[in-house]
C-alpha positions in Angstrom: 5.0 13.1 -76.7 6.3 9.8 -76.7 9.1 10.2 -74.3 6.7 11.8 -72.3 4.3 9.4 -72.1 7.5 6.7 -71.3 8.4 9.5 -68.5 5.2 9.1 -66.8 4.2 5.4 -67.0 7.6 4.8 -65.8 6.6 7.4 -62.7 3.3 5.0 -62.2 5.1 2.0 -62.2 7.7 3.1 -59.7 4.8 4.1 -57.7 2.9 1.2 -58.0 6.4 -0.5 -57.0 7.2 1.2 -54.0 3.5 1.4 -52.4 4.1 -1.7 -50.7 7.1 -0.7 -49.5 5.3 2.4 -47.9 2.7 0.6 -46.7 4.6 -2.0 -44.5 6.4 0.5 -43.1 3.6 2.9 -42.4 3.8 3.7 -38.4 0.4 4.3 -36.2 0.6 6.3 -32.8 -1.5 5.3 -29.6 -1.9 7.4 -26.4 -2.2 5.2 -22.6 -3.4 7.3 -20.1 -2.4 5.7 -16.9 -2.9 6.0 -13.0 -2.6 3.8 -10.0 -2.6 4.0 -6.1 -5.6 6.8 -6.3 -6.4 5.6 -3.1 -9.4 7.2 -2.8 -8.2 11.1 -3.1 -11.0 12.5 -4.7 -9.7 16.3 -3.1 -6.2 17.9 -3.7 -3.5 16.9 -1.1 -1.7 20.0 0.4 1.5 19.3 -0.2 4.7 20.4 2.1 5.6 23.6 0.4 2.5 25.0 0.6 0.8 23.8 -3.2 -1.6 21.1 -3.9 -1.5 18.3 -6.0 -4.0 15.9 -7.1 -7.7 15.7 -7.1 -10.1 14.4 -9.4 -11.9 17.5 -10.9 -8.2 18.5 -12.0 -7.1 14.9 -13.2 -10.4 15.0 -15.2 -8.9 18.3 -17.1 -5.8 17.1 -17.9 -7.8 14.0 -19.2 -10.1 15.9 -21.3 -7.5 17.7 -22.9 -4.9 14.3 -24.0 -8.6 12.7 -25.5 -8.6 16.0 -27.1 -5.3 15.1 -28.9 -5.7 12.0 -29.2 -9.8 10.4 -29.2 -8.7 7.2 -29.2 -6.4 6.9 -25.9 -7.2 4.5 -23.2 -7.6 5.4 -19.5 -6.6 2.9 -17.0 -5.5 2.7 -13.4 -3.1 0.0 -11.9 -5.4 -0.7 -8.4 -5.7 0.3 -5.0 -8.6 2.9 -6.0 -9.9 3.1 -2.7 -8.7 3.3 1.5 -7.2 6.8 2.0 -9.9 9.3 2.6 -13.3 9.5 4.1 -14.8 8.9 0.8 -13.7 5.0 1.5 -16.5 5.0 4.4 -19.4 4.2 1.3 -16.8 2.0 -0.3 -18.8 -0.9 1.1 -22.8 0.4 0.3 -22.2 2.8 -2.4 -18.7 2.1 -4.8 -18.0 5.7 -5.2 -14.5 5.1 -6.0 -15.5 2.7 -9.2 -18.5 5.1 -10.0 -16.3 8.2 -10.3 -13.3 6.1 -12.3 -16.6 5.4 -14.5 -17.7 9.1 -14.7 -14.0 10.0 -15.6 -13.8 7.8 -18.6 -11.6 4.6 -17.0 -11.5 1.9 -19.5 -10.0 -0.5 -16.9 -8.4 -0.6 -13.5 -7.5 -3.9 -10.9 -7.8 -5.0 -7.4 -4.9 -3.6 -5.4 -4.3 -5.0 -1.7 -6.5 -2.2 -0.3 -9.5 -3.3 -2.0 -9.5 -6.5 0.6 -9.5 -4.3 3.4 -13.4 -4.4 3.9 -12.8 -8.4 4.0 -14.4 -10.3 1.2 -18.0 -9.2 2.2 -16.9 -5.5 1.8 -15.7 -6.4 -1.6 -18.5 -8.1 -2.9 -21.0 -5.5 -1.5 -18.9 -2.8 -3.3 -18.9 -4.7 -6.3 -22.3 -5.3 -6.7 -23.4 -1.7 -4.7 -21.1 -0.3 -8.3 -23.4 -2.7 -11.1 -26.3 -2.0 -9.6 -25.9 2.1 -9.6 -26.7 1.8 -13.0 -23.7 3.9 -13.4 -20.9 3.2 -16.0 -17.9 1.4 -14.3 -14.5 0.5 -15.6 -13.8 -2.9 -16.4 -11.9 -5.0 -13.3 -8.9 -7.5 -14.4 -7.9 -10.4 -12.7 -6.0 -13.1 -13.8 -4.5 -14.4 -10.5 -6.2 -13.4 -7.7 -9.2 -15.1 -7.1 -12.1 -16.9 -5.3 -11.5 -20.8 -4.5 -13.5 -22.8 -7.1 -16.2 -25.3 -6.7 -14.8 -28.7 -6.5 -11.8 -27.7 -4.2 -10.8 -28.6 -0.6 -12.3 -25.7 1.3 -14.5 -24.1 -1.4 -17.4 -22.5 1.0 -19.4 -19.6 0.7 -18.0 -17.3 1.3 -16.0 -18.7 -2.0 -19.6 -19.0 -3.7 -20.0 -15.5 -2.8 -17.4 -13.9 -4.4 -17.6 -15.2 -7.7 -21.1 -14.1 -7.3 -20.0 -11.1 -7.2 -17.2 -11.4 -10.1 -19.6 -12.2 -12.8 -22.6 -10.0 -11.7 -20.0 -7.0 -12.0 -18.0 -8.8 -15.2 -14.7 -9.2 -13.5 -12.2 -11.2 -15.9 -8.6 -12.1 -16.6 -8.3 -9.7 -19.6 -10.0 -8.2 -22.3 -9.7 -6.8 -25.9 -10.6 -3.4 -26.3 -10.8 -2.0 -30.0 -10.0 1.5 -30.1 -9.1 3.5 -33.4 -7.5 1.2 -36.1 -6.0 -1.0 -32.8 -6.6 -3.5 -30.8 -5.6 -3.4 -26.5 -5.5 -6.5 -24.6 -5.4 -6.1 -21.2 -5.2 -7.9 -18.1 -4.9 -8.0 -14.6 -1.9 -8.9 -12.5 -1.2 -9.0 -8.4 2.0 -9.5 -6.8 3.5 -11.6 -4.3 3.8 -8.3 -1.9 0.4 -7.0 -2.4 -0.8 -10.5 -1.3 1.5 -10.6 1.8 -0.9 -7.3 2.7 -4.1 -8.6 2.1 -4.0 -11.7 5.1 -8.2 -11.5 5.4 -8.7 -11.0 1.3 -10.4 -14.9 1.0 -8.2 -15.4 -2.2 -5.6 -17.6 -3.9 -2.8 -16.1 -5.7 -1.3 -17.9 -8.6 2.0 -17.4 -9.8 2.0 -14.2 -11.5 4.4 -14.5 -13.9 3.0 -17.7 -15.3 -0.5 -16.6 -15.5 0.7 -13.8 -17.0 2.2 -16.1 -20.3 -0.9 -18.2 -20.2 -3.1 -14.6 -20.5 -0.7 -13.0 -22.4 -1.1 -16.1 -25.1 -4.9 -16.6 -25.2 -5.2 -12.8 -25.5 -3.4 -13.1 -28.4 -4.8 -15.8 -30.3 -8.2 -14.9 -29.7 -7.1 -11.6 -31.0 -5.5 -13.3 -33.8 -8.6 -15.2 -34.4 -11.4 -12.2 -34.8 -9.5 -9.3 -36.4 -6.2 -10.6 -37.4 -4.3 -8.5 -36.2 -2.0 -8.6 -33.1 -2.8 -6.5 -30.1 -0.9 -4.2 -27.7 -0.3 -6.1 -25.2 -0.4 -4.3 -21.7 -0.8 -5.5 -18.0 -2.2 -3.7 -15.2 0.1 -5.1 -12.3 -0.6 -4.5 -8.7 2.8 -5.7 -7.8 5.6 -3.2 -7.6 8.8 -0.9 -8.7 11.7 -0.4 -6.3 15.1 1.4 -7.5 14.5 0.3 -10.6 14.1 -3.6 -9.3 11.2 -5.3 -8.2 8.2 -7.7 -9.0 7.3 -6.2 -12.2 10.8 -6.0 -13.6 10.8 -9.5 -13.0 7.5 -10.2 -14.4 9.2 -8.1 -17.4 12.4 -11.0 -17.6 10.2 -14.2 -17.4 7.2 -13.2 -19.7 7.5 -12.7 -23.4 4.8 -10.7 -25.7 4.0 -7.8 -22.9 4.3 -4.9 -24.5 3.8 -2.4 -21.2 3.2 -3.2 -17.5 2.0 -0.1 -15.3 3.0 -0.7 -12.4 0.8 -0.2 -9.1 1.4 -0.8 -4.9 5.0 0.8 -4.4 3.9 4.0 -5.0 7.1 4.9 -7.7 6.7 7.6 -9.6 9.3 6.7 -13.0 10.3 9.8 -14.8 11.1 7.6 -17.6 10.2 3.9 -18.0 12.0 1.1 -17.3 12.6 -1.1 -20.4 13.4 -4.9 -19.5 13.9 -6.9 -23.0 11.0 -5.4 -25.0 8.4 -4.2 -22.2 8.2 -1.4 -20.8 7.4 -0.4 -17.1 5.8 2.8 -16.0 4.5 4.7 -12.9 2.6 7.9 -12.2 3.4 8.0 -8.2 0.5 8.2 -6.1 -3.0 9.7 -4.5 -3.2 11.0 -8.6 -0.6 13.5 -8.3 0.3 12.9 -11.7 -1.6 11.7 -15.2 1.1 9.0 -16.9 0.9 9.6 -20.6 2.7 6.9 -22.8 2.3 7.7 -26.7 3.7 4.5 -28.9 4.6 3.6 -32.5 2.8 0.9 -33.6 4.0 -1.1 -36.6 2.6 -4.5 -37.8 4.7 -7.0 -35.4 6.3 -4.5 -33.1 5.8 -1.5 -30.5 8.4 1.2 -29.5 8.6 4.3 -27.4 7.6 7.8 -29.0 7.2 9.9 -25.8 6.7 9.7 -22.0 5.3 12.2 -19.8 4.0 12.5 -16.0 1.9 15.3 -16.1 1.3 17.0 -12.9 -2.1 17.6 -11.3 -1.6 20.6 -9.2 -3.1 24.6 -8.3 -2.3 25.6 -11.5 -4.9 23.2 -13.3 -8.6 24.4 -13.4 -11.2 22.0 -12.0 -13.2 20.3 -14.5 -16.9 21.4 -13.1 -19.2 18.6 -13.9 -16.7 16.3 -11.7 -16.3 19.2 -9.2 -19.7 18.9 -8.7 -20.4 14.7 -8.1 -17.3 15.0 -5.4 -19.5 17.7 -3.7 -22.8 15.5 -3.8 -20.2 12.9 -2.2 -19.5 14.5 0.6 -22.7 15.4 1.9 -23.6 11.8 1.9 -20.5 11.1 3.3 -21.5 13.5 5.9 -24.9 12.4 6.2 -24.2 8.7 6.0 -21.2 8.5 8.2 -19.8 11.8 9.9 -22.7 12.6 11.5 -22.7 9.4 13.4 -19.7 11.0 15.4 -20.8 14.0 15.5 -18.6 15.8 13.4 -18.4 17.2 9.3 -16.5 16.9 6.5 -14.5 20.0 6.7 -14.6 21.1 10.5 -11.6 22.8 11.5 -10.4 20.8 14.8 -7.3 22.6 15.5 -4.9 25.8 14.6 -1.6 23.8 14.1 1.7 25.5 13.8 4.0 22.5 14.9 5.8 21.4 11.4 6.1 17.7 11.9 7.7 14.7 10.4 6.4 14.0 7.1 5.4 10.2 6.2 8.5 9.4 4.5 10.4 10.8 7.1 8.8 9.2 9.9 9.7 5.5 8.0 12.9 6.1 6.7 14.9 5.1 9.7 14.3 3.8 13.3 13.7 6.7 15.9 11.1 8.4 18.4 8.7 10.5 16.2 6.8 13.3 17.1 3.5 12.1 14.8 3.9 8.5 16.2 4.0 9.6 19.3 0.5 12.2 18.8 -1.4 9.4 17.1 -0.4 6.8 20.5 -1.3 9.6 23.2 -4.4 9.7 21.0 -5.3 6.6 21.1 -4.8 6.0 25.0 -6.2 9.2 26.1 -9.5 8.2 24.1 -10.1 4.9 25.6 -9.1 6.1 29.2 -11.6 8.9 28.6 -14.3 6.4 26.7 -13.9 3.6 29.5 -12.9 5.4 32.3 -9.9 2.7 33.0 -6.2 3.4 33.1 -4.4 2.3 30.1 -1.5 0.7 30.2 0.5 1.4 26.1 -1.1 2.3 23.0 0.9 1.1 19.5 0.3 2.4 16.3 2.9 1.5 13.4 4.3 2.7 10.1 2.2 0.8 7.9 -0.7 2.7 8.8 0.2 6.6 8.8 -0.6 8.0 6.1 -0.4 11.4 6.0 1.2 14.1 8.4 -0.7 16.9 10.0 -0.3 20.1 8.0 1.0 23.3 9.3 -2.1 25.2 9.2 -5.8 24.3 10.7 -6.1 20.6 10.5 -9.7 19.5 9.7 -11.9 16.3 9.9 -10.6 15.3 6.8 -7.1 15.9 7.1 -7.3 13.1 10.3 -8.4 10.8 8.3 -6.4 10.8 5.8 -3.5 10.3 7.9 -5.1 7.7 9.9 -7.7 5.6 7.2 -6.9 2.4 7.0 -8.4 -0.7 8.7 -9.2 -4.2 8.0 -12.6 -4.4 7.4 -13.4 -1.2 9.1 -11.8 2.1 9.2 -9.1 1.7 11.8 -11.2 0.8 14.8 -9.5 0.1 17.9 -9.2 -2.6 20.3 -8.6 -2.8 23.3 -6.8 -6.4 24.3 -4.7 -8.0 27.1 -0.6 -8.8 26.6 1.7 -10.6 29.5 4.6 -8.0 30.3 6.5 -10.5 27.9 4.6 -9.9 25.2 4.3 -6.6 26.0 8.5 -6.7 26.0 8.5 -8.3 22.5 5.9 -5.8 21.0 8.8 -3.4 21.9 11.3 -5.8 20.1 9.2 -6.1 17.1 9.5 -1.9 16.5 13.8 -2.8 17.3 14.4 -5.9 15.5 12.0 -6.6 12.8 11.5 -2.7 11.4 14.9 -4.0 8.8 12.7 -6.5 7.6 9.2 -5.1 7.6 9.3 -1.4 7.8 5.4 -1.3 8.2 6.5 -3.2 11.5 8.2 0.5 13.2 6.5 1.1 15.9 5.5 4.3 18.2 4.3 4.0 21.7 2.6 5.8 24.7 2.7 4.2 28.4 6.5 3.1 28.2 9.6 4.0 27.7 12.3 2.2 26.1 15.6 2.3 24.2 17.7 -0.4 22.1 20.7 -0.2 20.9 21.3 -1.1 17.3 24.2 -3.3 17.7 22.8 -5.5 19.6 22.0 -9.2 18.9 18.5 -9.5 16.4 15.8 -9.8 18.8 17.7 -8.7 21.7 17.8 -4.8 20.7 16.1 -3.6 23.8 18.3 -3.1 26.4 15.5 -0.8 29.0 11.9 -1.0 28.9 9.7 0.8 31.6 6.0 1.7 31.7 5.8 5.2 31.7 2.5 6.3 34.0 0.6 9.3 33.2 1.9 10.9 36.2 5.5 10.6 34.4 6.8 8.0 37.2 8.2 4.9 36.0 7.4 1.1 36.6 8.9 -1.7 36.0 6.8 -4.2 33.4 6.4 -7.4 35.3 6.6 -10.9 33.0 3.8 -12.3 33.9 1.6 -9.4 35.0 -1.4 -8.7 32.3 -1.3 -5.3 31.2 -4.1 -3.4 29.0 -2.9 -3.1 25.5 -4.8 -0.5 22.8 -4.3 -1.3 18.9 -5.4 -0.3 15.8 -7.4 -3.5 14.2 -4.7 -3.2 11.2 -1.8 -3.0 14.0 -3.1 -5.5 15.8 -3.5 -7.7 13.1 0.0 -7.6 11.8 1.1 -8.6 15.3 -0.1 -12.1 13.6 2.4 -12.0 11.4 5.4 -11.4 13.5 5.9 -15.0 13.8 6.4 -15.6 10.6 8.8 -12.4 10.4 10.9 -13.5 12.6 11.1 -16.9 11.9 9.6 -17.9 14.5 11.6 -16.7 17.1 8.9 -14.4 18.4 5.4 -14.4 19.0 2.9 -12.3 20.5 -0.5 -13.6 21.7 -3.5 -11.0 22.5 -5.5 -12.0 25.3 -8.9 -11.1 27.1 -9.3 -10.0 30.9 -9.2 -13.6 31.9 -6.0 -14.8 29.9 -7.7 -16.8 27.1 -5.6 -15.9 23.8 -7.9 -14.5 20.7 -7.9 -15.3 17.6 -6.5 -13.1 14.8 -10.6 -13.7 13.8 -11.6 -12.8 16.6 -10.0 -9.1 17.4 -13.2 -7.8 15.9 -15.1 -8.6 19.0 -12.9 -6.4 21.1 -13.4 -3.3 19.0 -13.9 -0.4 22.1 -17.3 1.4 21.5 -18.2 5.0 22.6 -21.5 5.7 24.6 -23.5 5.8 21.8 -22.7 2.5 20.8 -20.6 3.7 18.0 -17.0 1.8 17.3 -14.3 4.1 18.2 -12.1 4.7 15.0 -8.5 5.8 14.6 -9.2 9.1 13.2 -12.4 9.8 16.2 -9.8 9.2 18.4 -7.1 11.7 16.9 -10.0 14.0 15.9 -11.4 13.8 19.9 -7.5 14.2 21.0 -7.2 17.8 18.9 -10.5 18.7 19.9 -9.7 19.0 23.3 -6.5 21.1 23.2 -8.8 24.3 22.8 -8.0 25.2 19.4 -3.5 24.9 19.4 -1.6 22.1 19.1 -0.1 21.4 22.7 3.8 22.3 22.9 4.5 18.9 23.6 5.1 17.8 20.2 7.0 20.1 19.1 9.9 17.5 19.9 10.2 14.1 20.9 10.7 13.7 24.8 12.9 10.6 25.0 10.0 7.6 25.2 12.1 5.6 22.2 16.0 6.1 22.7 17.7 4.3 19.5 21.4 4.4 19.7 24.4 2.3 18.4 26.9 1.3 20.6 29.5 -1.3 20.6 30.5 -0.8 24.7 30.2 -4.0 26.1 28.0 -3.3 28.8 25.5 -1.6 26.4 25.8 -5.2 24.2 24.9 -7.2 27.1 22.6 -5.1 29.6 19.6 -7.0 29.9 21.2 -10.3 27.4 18.6 -12.8 27.0 18.6 -16.2 24.9 20.0 -14.9 21.6 22.6 -12.9 23.4 23.8 -16.0 25.2 23.7 -18.4 22.4 25.6 -16.0 19.7 28.1 -15.5 23.1 28.0 -19.5 23.2 28.7 -20.0 19.2 31.2 -17.7 18.9 33.2 -18.6 22.0 33.6 -22.4 20.4 34.3 -20.9 17.2 36.7 -19.6 19.0 38.0 -22.8 20.7 37.8 -24.7 18.1 40.3 -22.4 15.6 42.5 -22.4 19.4 42.4 -25.9 18.8 43.4 -26.5 15.4 46.0 -23.8 15.7 47.3 -25.6 18.8 47.4 -28.8 17.3 48.9 -27.2 13.9 52.0 -25.9 15.8 52.4 -29.0 18.2 52.7 -31.2 14.8 55.0 -28.6 13.5 57.0 -29.1 16.3 57.2 -32.5 16.7 57.9 -32.8 13.0 61.0 -30.3 13.9 62.2 -32.5 16.4 62.2 -35.5 14.4 63.9 -34.1 11.7 
């Protein structure tokens, strides 16, 4: 018995010795569910292969499944939750996006650049509408994109209005979220490119890395003080990645203490996390096509990857009945409050399309004439001529506002809106302005020369025929440009003549960035009928209205244009018509045709360099000959 008692005592003592070790090495698991760039895509999107992707009712089903497996999972979003479908028309008045995210159980999101498309007043109205709805809504985190503070130079009523709305909603830099046995420190970051795409936000961008480091330090300090526990630090960043690089990669390099960056803005789909130092960067793609699932192993002083998956949201997923019912009620609201003004309905069929148009990625991938761009610009020109009864010289649309293609099936009003949903303070209102012939040619040069610097500046025009040589001098790539009238005749563009031009508000205001992107070498000045310059913030005064006094929207112009085709897509859009010819040539004639000052300046520089080199060579040879004779 004594031997057995000694043995048992030894086992007990040994167990006591190893227990602390086991406790120290204990590993917990946490789950982060994430999305970004949802863009008001409440309903599924039809894909090119005939399948469907996204849709909040299906997304909700997958969220339920994940939360059943881990009830303590958090659900977050990295911004641009609005602007992309007809539901956005209730953004400022009803905040359908935030209310839907609340119904789906999102813990937090951030403001993306498109949340500012309705201008500061629209954002204020949206935040107040969401809060005043009395419904559950996600926390909004925003650390480095804020209005001017009282006492700062330039502070005005708009800044105060924004601060009041932030306070009313509860917008904050970061939050500590207790879930299960762990604390998450969540914070929001806004990127430089997002700021470039929000010229009318009214916000001031603070350095993302400096702000992030400060907030991380503060969040960790607060968490340790309150819970005596190291938090899991998650950045919800609307900055983006591309090809394994980008602003969020730089953020991870510059800031210590971030465990995870949920990266929005660039619509990136990362099949595996990008790991930089000890930070994992994840992205799930746009429009709710996937639910991102990140599972982490959490030890006392470290976080490591356990599992990462992107779960496809497609037609094989059953819809959550509660969310599906809510979406249908929102559709009814949009029809009553918005579409009824234009005499249209959400699912109204406009045309049966049998022509295969390019995808959006194909349209934007290189410089070329696009039948999709032709269709949109033709629709704008036709619509404004119908409304005003006057001839429009040119209509223009841009890569940056084309969001979806025209599907090969019956096309509805909703489909068209999804394809042309962007606007600044509007849903893509059409403006009618005047440009001099010189500025009109500059617009075409923007398409040729600025596209490599800013791909959203790729343009598609109606009413002109032009060509450009990719091998020519930058800012002088266009070698021919003519007006193309409705009867097909061509007309010379006169530099000092005024021409009527139609563009969407977003594209029109984008022209104001040309001066910066071209290093001050190109500029376009919108003018009124008397030739007076129009300031960017005054373009809203040049929105065209229909006979009922409604502003003419881009989607409405395209929808009306399709309707007048009597049920079948016009065959002219089965192929390009030569209105934009893009080519590459080193033939001297092609390089010098209609050359301007940029090309002549280059010729002068090259000639001068050649002369200098020739002179130096001659001096060297002459010196050597002289030295030889002397010897």
